[in-house]
Backbone atoms as SQL, in Angstrom:
CREATE TABLE atoms (id INTEGER PRIMARY KEY, chain TEXT, resi INTEGER, resn TEXT, atom TEXT, x REAL, y REAL, z REAL);
INSERT INTO atoms VALUES
  (1, 'A', 1, 'MET', 'N', 123.911, 79.279, 112.848),
  (2, 'A', 1, 'MET', 'CA', 124.285, 80.625, 112.413),
  (3, 'A', 1, 'MET', 'C', 124.837, 81.383, 113.726),
  (4, 'A', 2, 'SER', 'N', 126.070, 81.928, 113.549),
  (5, 'A', 2, 'SER', 'CA', 126.662, 82.528, 114.733),
  (6, 'A', 2, 'SER', 'C', 126.216, 83.986, 114.923),
  (7, 'A', 3, 'LYS', 'N', 126.246, 84.445, 116.084),
  (8, 'A', 3, 'LYS', 'CA', 125.712, 85.817, 116.454),
  (9, 'A', 3, 'LYS', 'C', 126.964, 86.764, 116.711),
  (10, 'A', 4, 'ASP', 'N', 126.836, 87.878, 116.041),
  (11, 'A', 4, 'ASP', 'CA', 127.929, 88.897, 116.162),
  (12, 'A', 4, 'ASP', 'C', 127.528, 89.906, 117.367),
  (13, 'A', 5, 'LEU', 'N', 128.437, 90.545, 117.835),
  (14, 'A', 5, 'LEU', 'CA', 128.241, 91.454, 118.958),
  (15, 'A', 5, 'LEU', 'C', 128.638, 92.894, 118.395),
  (16, 'A', 6, 'ILE', 'N', 127.772, 93.900, 118.523),
  (17, 'A', 6, 'ILE', 'CA', 128.150, 95.269, 118.296),
  (18, 'A', 6, 'ILE', 'C', 127.935, 95.994, 119.597),
  (19, 'A', 7, 'ARG', 'N', 128.934, 96.686, 120.065),
  (20, 'A', 7, 'ARG', 'CA', 128.968, 97.453, 121.287),
  (21, 'A', 7, 'ARG', 'C', 129.174, 98.886, 120.866),
  (22, 'A', 8, 'ASN', 'N', 128.977, 99.735, 121.762),
  (23, 'A', 8, 'ASN', 'CA', 129.153, 101.184, 121.535),
  (24, 'A', 8, 'ASN', 'C', 129.761, 101.911, 122.740),
  (25, 'A', 9, 'ASN', 'N', 130.355, 103.054, 122.486),
  (26, 'A', 9, 'ASN', 'CA', 130.912, 103.788, 123.564),
  (27, 'A', 9, 'ASN', 'C', 130.231, 105.190, 123.662),
  (28, 'A', 10, 'ILE', 'N', 128.982, 105.234, 123.302),
  (29, 'A', 10, 'ILE', 'CA', 128.273, 106.575, 123.296),
  (30, 'A', 10, 'ILE', 'C', 128.196, 107.111, 124.725),
  (31, 'A', 11, 'ARG', 'N', 127.875, 106.365, 125.697),
  (32, 'A', 11, 'ARG', 'CA', 127.652, 106.926, 126.939),
  (33, 'A', 11, 'ARG', 'C', 129.001, 107.616, 127.483),
  (34, 'A', 12, 'LYS', 'N', 130.102, 106.802, 127.300),
  (35, 'A', 12, 'LYS', 'CA', 131.494, 107.440, 127.598),
  (36, 'A', 12, 'LYS', 'C', 131.819, 108.572, 126.872),
  (37, 'A', 13, 'LEU', 'N', 131.446, 108.623, 125.560),
  (38, 'A', 13, 'LEU', 'CA', 131.725, 109.771, 124.729),
  (39, 'A', 13, 'LEU', 'C', 130.873, 111.000, 125.169),
  (40, 'A', 14, 'ARG', 'N', 129.678, 110.771, 125.512),
  (41, 'A', 14, 'ARG', 'CA', 128.777, 111.840, 126.000),
  (42, 'A', 14, 'ARG', 'C', 129.509, 112.432, 127.256),
  (43, 'A', 15, 'PHE', 'N', 129.859, 111.568, 128.189),
  (44, 'A', 15, 'PHE', 'CA', 130.520, 112.123, 129.422),
  (45, 'A', 15, 'PHE', 'C', 131.817, 112.958, 129.066),
  (46, 'A', 16, 'HIS', 'N', 132.551, 112.493, 128.111),
  (47, 'A', 16, 'HIS', 'CA', 133.720, 113.243, 127.862),
  (48, 'A', 16, 'HIS', 'C', 133.588, 114.515, 126.948),
  (49, 'A', 17, 'HIS', 'N', 132.344, 114.623, 126.463),
  (50, 'A', 17, 'HIS', 'CA', 131.978, 115.818, 125.674),
  (51, 'A', 17, 'HIS', 'C', 131.063, 116.781, 126.627),
  (52, 'A', 18, 'ASP', 'N', 131.661, 117.293, 127.614),
  (53, 'A', 18, 'ASP', 'CA', 130.983, 118.242, 128.509),
  (54, 'A', 18, 'ASP', 'C', 129.678, 117.510, 129.017),
  (55, 'A', 19, 'GLU', 'N', 129.763, 116.293, 129.472),
  (56, 'A', 19, 'GLU', 'CA', 128.519, 115.606, 129.978),
  (57, 'A', 19, 'GLU', 'C', 127.268, 115.884, 129.214),
  (58, 'A', 20, 'MET', 'N', 127.460, 115.685, 127.842),
  (59, 'A', 20, 'MET', 'CA', 126.268, 115.844, 126.933),
  (60, 'A', 20, 'MET', 'C', 125.146, 114.977, 127.257),
  (61, 'A', 21, 'THR', 'N', 123.886, 115.462, 127.371),
  (62, 'A', 21, 'THR', 'CA', 122.820, 114.663, 127.731),
  (63, 'A', 21, 'THR', 'C', 122.381, 113.820, 126.466),
  (64, 'A', 22, 'GLN', 'N', 121.638, 112.774, 126.761),
  (65, 'A', 22, 'GLN', 'CA', 121.006, 111.967, 125.749),
  (66, 'A', 22, 'GLN', 'C', 120.094, 112.913, 124.781),
  (67, 'A', 23, 'GLN', 'N', 119.402, 113.746, 125.454),
  (68, 'A', 23, 'GLN', 'CA', 118.609, 114.655, 124.615),
  (69, 'A', 23, 'GLN', 'C', 119.378, 115.580, 123.759),
  (70, 'A', 24, 'GLN', 'N', 120.539, 116.155, 124.148),
  (71, 'A', 24, 'GLN', 'CA', 121.257, 116.955, 123.373),
  (72, 'A', 24, 'GLN', 'C', 121.925, 116.126, 122.164),
  (73, 'A', 25, 'LEU', 'N', 122.367, 115.012, 122.382),
  (74, 'A', 25, 'LEU', 'CA', 122.824, 114.129, 121.305),
  (75, 'A', 25, 'LEU', 'C', 121.736, 113.832, 120.424),
  (76, 'A', 26, 'ALA', 'N', 120.621, 113.434, 120.845),
  (77, 'A', 26, 'ALA', 'CA', 119.409, 113.098, 120.048),
  (78, 'A', 26, 'ALA', 'C', 119.043, 114.350, 119.005),
  (79, 'A', 27, 'GLU', 'N', 119.031, 115.491, 119.711),
  (80, 'A', 27, 'GLU', 'CA', 118.753, 116.782, 118.865),
  (81, 'A', 27, 'GLU', 'C', 119.820, 117.035, 117.810),
  (82, 'A', 28, 'SER', 'N', 121.035, 116.686, 118.180),
  (83, 'A', 28, 'SER', 'CA', 122.165, 117.068, 117.239),
  (84, 'A', 28, 'SER', 'C', 122.163, 116.116, 116.062),
  (85, 'A', 29, 'VAL', 'N', 121.621, 114.835, 116.287),
  (86, 'A', 29, 'VAL', 'CA', 121.625, 113.865, 115.204),
  (87, 'A', 29, 'VAL', 'C', 120.300, 113.641, 114.590),
  (88, 'A', 30, 'GLY', 'N', 119.230, 114.259, 115.019),
  (89, 'A', 30, 'GLY', 'CA', 117.936, 114.151, 114.478),
  (90, 'A', 30, 'GLY', 'C', 117.130, 113.011, 114.854),
  (91, 'A', 31, 'VAL', 'N', 117.212, 112.486, 116.068),
  (92, 'A', 31, 'VAL', 'CA', 116.453, 111.372, 116.460),
  (93, 'A', 31, 'VAL', 'C', 115.809, 111.698, 117.864),
  (94, 'A', 32, 'THR', 'N', 115.032, 110.810, 118.448),
  (95, 'A', 32, 'THR', 'CA', 114.481, 111.059, 119.765),
  (96, 'A', 32, 'THR', 'C', 115.425, 110.523, 120.878),
  (97, 'A', 33, 'ARG', 'N', 115.223, 111.033, 122.097),
  (98, 'A', 33, 'ARG', 'CA', 116.128, 110.667, 123.178),
  (99, 'A', 33, 'ARG', 'C', 115.961, 109.122, 123.385),
  (100, 'A', 34, 'GLN', 'N', 114.746, 108.646, 123.261),
  (101, 'A', 34, 'GLN', 'CA', 114.462, 107.162, 123.366),
  (102, 'A', 34, 'GLN', 'C', 115.258, 106.328, 122.432),
  (103, 'A', 35, 'THR', 'N', 115.515, 106.927, 121.157),
  (104, 'A', 35, 'THR', 'CA', 116.444, 106.209, 120.189),
  (105, 'A', 35, 'THR', 'C', 117.900, 106.055, 120.794),
  (106, 'A', 36, 'ILE', 'N', 118.309, 107.175, 121.341),
  (107, 'A', 36, 'ILE', 'CA', 119.721, 107.201, 121.853),
  (108, 'A', 36, 'ILE', 'C', 119.741, 106.253, 123.050),
  (109, 'A', 37, 'VAL', 'N', 118.749, 106.255, 123.927),
  (110, 'A', 37, 'VAL', 'CA', 118.676, 105.252, 125.039),
  (111, 'A', 37, 'VAL', 'C', 118.821, 103.704, 124.452),
  (112, 'A', 38, 'ALA', 'N', 117.979, 103.443, 123.485),
  (113, 'A', 38, 'ALA', 'CA', 118.053, 102.149, 122.923),
  (114, 'A', 38, 'ALA', 'C', 119.341, 101.715, 122.283),
  (115, 'A', 39, 'ILE', 'N', 119.992, 102.690, 121.686),
  (116, 'A', 39, 'ILE', 'CA', 121.213, 102.455, 121.055),
  (117, 'A', 39, 'ILE', 'C', 122.284, 102.153, 122.124),
  (118, 'A', 40, 'GLU', 'N', 122.331, 103.016, 123.277),
  (119, 'A', 40, 'GLU', 'CA', 123.259, 102.872, 124.222),
  (120, 'A', 40, 'GLU', 'C', 123.124, 101.609, 124.916),
  (121, 'A', 41, 'LYS', 'N', 121.996, 101.113, 125.139),
  (122, 'A', 41, 'LYS', 'CA', 121.746, 99.854, 125.810),
  (123, 'A', 41, 'LYS', 'C', 121.894, 98.502, 124.893),
  (124, 'A', 42, 'GLY', 'N', 122.191, 98.897, 123.623),
  (125, 'A', 42, 'GLY', 'CA', 122.331, 97.684, 122.676),
  (126, 'A', 42, 'GLY', 'C', 121.116, 97.001, 122.314),
  (127, 'A', 43, 'LYS', 'N', 120.032, 97.698, 122.465),
  (128, 'A', 43, 'LYS', 'CA', 118.698, 97.155, 122.061),
  (129, 'A', 43, 'LYS', 'C', 118.175, 97.527, 120.707),
  (130, 'A', 44, 'TYR', 'N', 118.925, 98.549, 120.078),
  (131, 'A', 44, 'TYR', 'CA', 118.708, 98.990, 118.781),
  (132, 'A', 44, 'TYR', 'C', 119.997, 99.277, 118.203),
  (133, 'A', 45, 'PHE', 'N', 120.064, 98.899, 116.909),
  (134, 'A', 45, 'PHE', 'CA', 121.348, 99.214, 116.112),
  (135, 'A', 45, 'PHE', 'C', 120.968, 100.279, 115.031),
  (136, 'A', 46, 'PRO', 'N', 121.728, 101.356, 115.138),
  (137, 'A', 46, 'PRO', 'CA', 121.339, 102.484, 114.130),
  (138, 'A', 46, 'PRO', 'C', 121.635, 102.099, 112.702),
  (139, 'A', 47, 'SER', 'N', 120.935, 102.839, 111.855),
  (140, 'A', 47, 'SER', 'CA', 121.347, 102.766, 110.362),
  (141, 'A', 47, 'SER', 'C', 122.721, 103.274, 110.275),
  (142, 'A', 48, 'LEU', 'N', 123.202, 102.875, 109.099),
  (143, 'A', 48, 'LEU', 'CA', 124.655, 103.365, 108.801),
  (144, 'A', 48, 'LEU', 'C', 124.835, 104.959, 108.823),
  (145, 'A', 49, 'GLU', 'N', 123.761, 105.552, 108.251),
  (146, 'A', 49, 'GLU', 'CA', 123.746, 107.011, 108.232),
  (147, 'A', 49, 'GLU', 'C', 123.727, 107.540, 109.646),
  (148, 'A', 50, 'LEU', 'N', 122.782, 107.001, 110.503),
  (149, 'A', 50, 'LEU', 'CA', 122.724, 107.500, 111.908),
  (150, 'A', 50, 'LEU', 'C', 124.052, 107.185, 112.675),
  (151, 'A', 51, 'ALA', 'N', 124.619, 106.121, 112.451),
  (152, 'A', 51, 'ALA', 'CA', 125.986, 105.854, 113.160),
  (153, 'A', 51, 'ALA', 'C', 126.907, 106.901, 112.686),
  (154, 'A', 52, 'PHE', 'N', 127.057, 107.279, 111.336),
  (155, 'A', 52, 'PHE', 'CA', 127.968, 108.302, 111.040),
  (156, 'A', 52, 'PHE', 'C', 127.587, 109.642, 111.590),
  (157, 'A', 53, 'ARG', 'N', 126.367, 109.928, 111.792),
  (158, 'A', 53, 'ARG', 'CA', 125.921, 111.127, 112.322),
  (159, 'A', 53, 'ARG', 'C', 126.330, 111.285, 113.821),
  (160, 'A', 54, 'ILE', 'N', 126.199, 110.110, 114.525),
  (161, 'A', 54, 'ILE', 'CA', 126.699, 110.090, 115.933),
  (162, 'A', 54, 'ILE', 'C', 128.148, 110.304, 116.051),
  (163, 'A', 55, 'ALA', 'N', 128.940, 109.590, 115.150),
  (164, 'A', 55, 'ALA', 'CA', 130.331, 109.759, 115.234),
  (165, 'A', 55, 'ALA', 'C', 130.752, 111.219, 114.887),
  (166, 'A', 56, 'HIS', 'N', 130.026, 111.668, 113.977),
  (167, 'A', 56, 'HIS', 'CA', 130.255, 113.184, 113.642),
  (168, 'A', 56, 'HIS', 'C', 129.991, 114.086, 114.787),
  (169, 'A', 57, 'ALA', 'N', 128.886, 113.869, 115.417),
  (170, 'A', 57, 'ALA', 'CA', 128.597, 114.656, 116.620),
  (171, 'A', 57, 'ALA', 'C', 129.674, 114.692, 117.676),
  (172, 'A', 58, 'PHE', 'N', 130.446, 113.679, 117.798),
  (173, 'A', 58, 'PHE', 'CA', 131.589, 113.540, 118.738),
  (174, 'A', 58, 'PHE', 'C', 132.834, 113.925, 118.076),
  (175, 'A', 59, 'ASN', 'N', 132.867, 114.108, 116.747),
  (176, 'A', 59, 'ASN', 'CA', 134.089, 114.394, 115.959),
  (177, 'A', 59, 'ASN', 'C', 135.076, 113.284, 116.238),
  (178, 'A', 60, 'THR', 'N', 134.594, 112.042, 116.137),
  (179, 'A', 60, 'THR', 'CA', 135.349, 110.873, 116.423),
  (180, 'A', 60, 'THR', 'C', 135.109, 109.948, 115.259),
  (181, 'A', 61, 'PRO', 'N', 136.048, 109.130, 114.916),
  (182, 'A', 61, 'PRO', 'CA', 135.928, 108.068, 113.890),
  (183, 'A', 61, 'PRO', 'C', 134.870, 107.028, 114.325),
  (184, 'A', 62, 'LEU', 'N', 134.142, 106.484, 113.293),
  (185, 'A', 62, 'LEU', 'CA', 132.964, 105.545, 113.593),
  (186, 'A', 62, 'LEU', 'C', 133.550, 104.372, 114.355),
  (187, 'A', 63, 'GLU', 'N', 134.751, 103.940, 114.111),
  (188, 'A', 63, 'GLU', 'CA', 135.332, 102.652, 114.786),
  (189, 'A', 63, 'GLU', 'C', 135.504, 102.932, 116.339),
  (190, 'A', 64, 'GLU', 'N', 135.602, 104.168, 116.750),
  (191, 'A', 64, 'GLU', 'CA', 135.796, 104.539, 118.118),
  (192, 'A', 64, 'GLU', 'C', 134.333, 104.761, 118.847),
  (193, 'A', 65, 'VAL', 'N', 133.266, 104.899, 118.066),
  (194, 'A', 65, 'VAL', 'CA', 132.027, 104.878, 118.633),
  (195, 'A', 65, 'VAL', 'C', 131.334, 103.546, 118.673),
  (196, 'A', 66, 'PHE', 'N', 131.431, 102.703, 117.653),
  (197, 'A', 66, 'PHE', 'CA', 130.891, 101.353, 117.550),
  (198, 'A', 66, 'PHE', 'C', 131.951, 100.468, 117.368),
  (199, 'A', 67, 'LEU', 'N', 131.913, 99.357, 118.090),
  (200, 'A', 67, 'LEU', 'CA', 132.866, 98.158, 118.025),
  (201, 'A', 67, 'LEU', 'C', 132.168, 96.997, 117.688),
  (202, 'A', 68, 'PHE', 'N', 132.805, 96.303, 116.695),
  (203, 'A', 68, 'PHE', 'CA', 132.189, 94.995, 116.140),
  (204, 'A', 68, 'PHE', 'C', 133.065, 93.883, 116.594),
  (205, 'A', 69, 'GLN', 'N', 132.606, 92.869, 117.222),
  (206, 'A', 69, 'GLN', 'CA', 133.442, 91.728, 117.693),
  (207, 'A', 69, 'GLN', 'C', 132.546, 90.488, 117.243),
  (208, 'A', 70, 'PRO', 'N', 133.083, 89.864, 116.202),
  (209, 'A', 70, 'PRO', 'CA', 132.410, 88.633, 115.700),
  (210, 'A', 70, 'PRO', 'C', 132.364, 87.564, 116.940),
  (211, 'A', 71, 'GLU', 'N', 131.422, 86.698, 116.980),
  (212, 'A', 71, 'GLU', 'CA', 131.065, 85.660, 117.948),
  (213, 'A', 71, 'GLU', 'C', 132.382, 84.692, 118.137),
  (214, 'A', 72, 'ASN', 'N', 133.023, 84.492, 117.047),
  (215, 'A', 72, 'ASN', 'CA', 134.116, 83.501, 117.090),
  (216, 'A', 72, 'ASN', 'C', 135.344, 84.087, 117.722),
  (217, 'A', 73, 'LEU', 'N', 135.381, 85.428, 117.854),
  (218, 'A', 73, 'LEU', 'CA', 136.587, 86.081, 118.489),
  (219, 'A', 73, 'LEU', 'C', 136.227, 86.432, 120.044),
  (220, 'A', 74, 'LYS', 'N', 134.998, 86.232, 120.533),
  (221, 'A', 74, 'LYS', 'CA', 134.801, 86.520, 121.906),
  (222, 'A', 74, 'LYS', 'C', 135.351, 85.544, 122.796),
  (223, 'A', 75, 'LYS', 'N', 135.751, 85.989, 123.937),
  (224, 'A', 75, 'LYS', 'CA', 136.252, 84.993, 124.867),
  (225, 'A', 75, 'LYS', 'C', 135.387, 84.928, 126.103);
């Protein structure tokens, strides 16, 4: 079974949104700061609902926050 890779741009988006802290993002989407840390590091993948909440917090399309790259396309 192949393994797929999901990456995110949350850290970069936080920086470009007035250097939003992890705590501020967490509060705006209804999770803990530790959850945001884990998502940024790729150790936790959010539910679809939370992914949409995060994208909405940045007023950005979901595809610009989370990137999916199947294993067979990685180089």
